[in-house]
C-alpha positions as CSV (number, residue, x, y, z in Angstrom):
1,X,-13.5,-32.5,72.6
2,X,-13.1,-28.7,72.7
3,X,-13.4,-26.4,69.7
4,X,-11.1,-23.8,71.0
5,X,-7.5,-23.5,72.4
6,X,-6.6,-22.2,75.8
7,X,-3.4,-20.2,76.0
8,X,-1.5,-19.5,79.2
9,X,1.2,-16.9,79.4
10,X,3.4,-19.3,81.3
11,X,3.4,-21.6,78.2
12,X,5.7,-19.1,76.3
13,X,8.9,-17.3,77.0
14,X,9.0,-13.5,76.8
15,X,11.1,-13.7,73.7
16,X,8.6,-16.1,72.0
17,X,5.8,-13.6,72.8
18,X,7.8,-10.7,71.5
19,X,8.6,-12.5,68.3
20,X,4.9,-13.2,67.7
21,X,3.9,-9.7,68.7
22,X,6.4,-8.3,66.1
23,X,5.0,-10.6,63.5
24,X,8.2,-12.7,63.3
25,X,6.4,-15.9,64.3
26,X,3.2,-17.5,63.3
27,X,2.8,-19.4,66.6
28,X,0.3,-16.8,67.9
29,X,-1.4,-13.8,66.4
30,X,0.4,-10.5,67.3
31,X,-2.7,-9.3,69.3
32,X,-2.8,-12.5,71.4
33,X,1.0,-12.4,71.9
34,X,0.7,-8.9,73.3
35,X,-2.2,-9.9,75.6
36,X,-0.1,-12.8,76.9
37,X,3.0,-10.7,77.3
38,X,1.1,-8.1,79.3
39,X,-0.4,-10.9,81.5
40,X,3.0,-12.6,82.0
41,X,4.9,-9.4,82.9
42,X,2.3,-7.3,84.6
43,X,3.7,-4.0,85.6
44,X,7.1,-4.9,84.1
45,X,5.5,-5.0,80.6
46,X,5.6,-1.3,80.1
47,X,9.1,-1.2,78.6
48,X,8.7,-4.1,76.2
49,X,5.3,-2.7,75.2
50,X,6.8,0.7,74.6
51,X,9.5,-0.7,72.5
52,X,7.1,-2.8,70.4
53,X,4.6,0.1,70.0
54,X,7.5,2.4,68.8
55,X,9.0,-0.2,66.4
56,X,8.0,0.9,62.8
57,X,9.2,-2.5,61.5
58,X,6.9,-4.5,63.7
59,X,3.5,-5.9,62.7
60,X,0.9,-3.1,62.9
61,X,-1.5,-5.4,64.7
62,X,1.0,-6.1,67.4
63,X,1.9,-2.4,67.7
64,X,-1.8,-1.5,67.9
65,X,-2.3,-4.0,70.7
66,X,0.8,-2.7,72.5
67,X,-0.5,0.9,72.3
68,X,-3.8,0.0,73.7
69,X,-2.1,-2.0,76.5
70,X,0.1,1.0,77.3
71,X,-3.1,3.0,78.1
72,X,-3.1,1.2,81.5
73,X,0.3,2.9,82.4
74,X,0.0,6.6,83.4
75,X,3.7,7.0,82.9
76,X,3.3,6.0,79.2
77,X,1.4,9.2,78.4
78,X,4.3,10.9,76.6
79,X,5.0,7.8,74.5
80,X,1.3,7.6,73.5
81,X,1.4,11.3,72.5
82,X,4.4,10.7,70.3
83,X,2.7,7.7,68.7
84,X,-0.2,9.8,67.5
85,X,2.2,10.9,64.8
86,X,3.0,7.4,63.7
87,X,3.3,6.6,60.0
88,X,0.9,3.7,60.7
89,X,-2.6,4.9,60.7
90,X,-3.7,2.0,62.9
91,X,-1.1,2.9,65.5
92,X,-1.8,6.6,65.4
93,X,-5.5,6.0,65.9
94,X,-4.9,3.6,68.8
95,X,-2.6,6.1,70.5
96,X,-5.3,8.8,70.1
97,X,-7.9,6.5,71.5
98,X,-5.6,5.5,74.4
99,X,-5.2,9.1,75.4
100,X,-8.9,9.8,75.7
């Protein structure tokens, strides 16, 4: 018997992952949901990650993870710059870190 769970991105719909990432579901932690969303969508994850990172109502942990994931997209530089002024200190610090 295993003491840990194995999650696959194919086990969840994009909407399920987004709900968990925003903190609207307890099925997954927001951070894990963002990781699985990024794995599921690959290059197509930039837009949903941008929307999540910019959503002030979303869970700060999911937003933080989305910001860090956006660092892998050169075209997200402007979004990351704007997020350094976020009201969420966690998000603002992640954006500053992603820009380094």
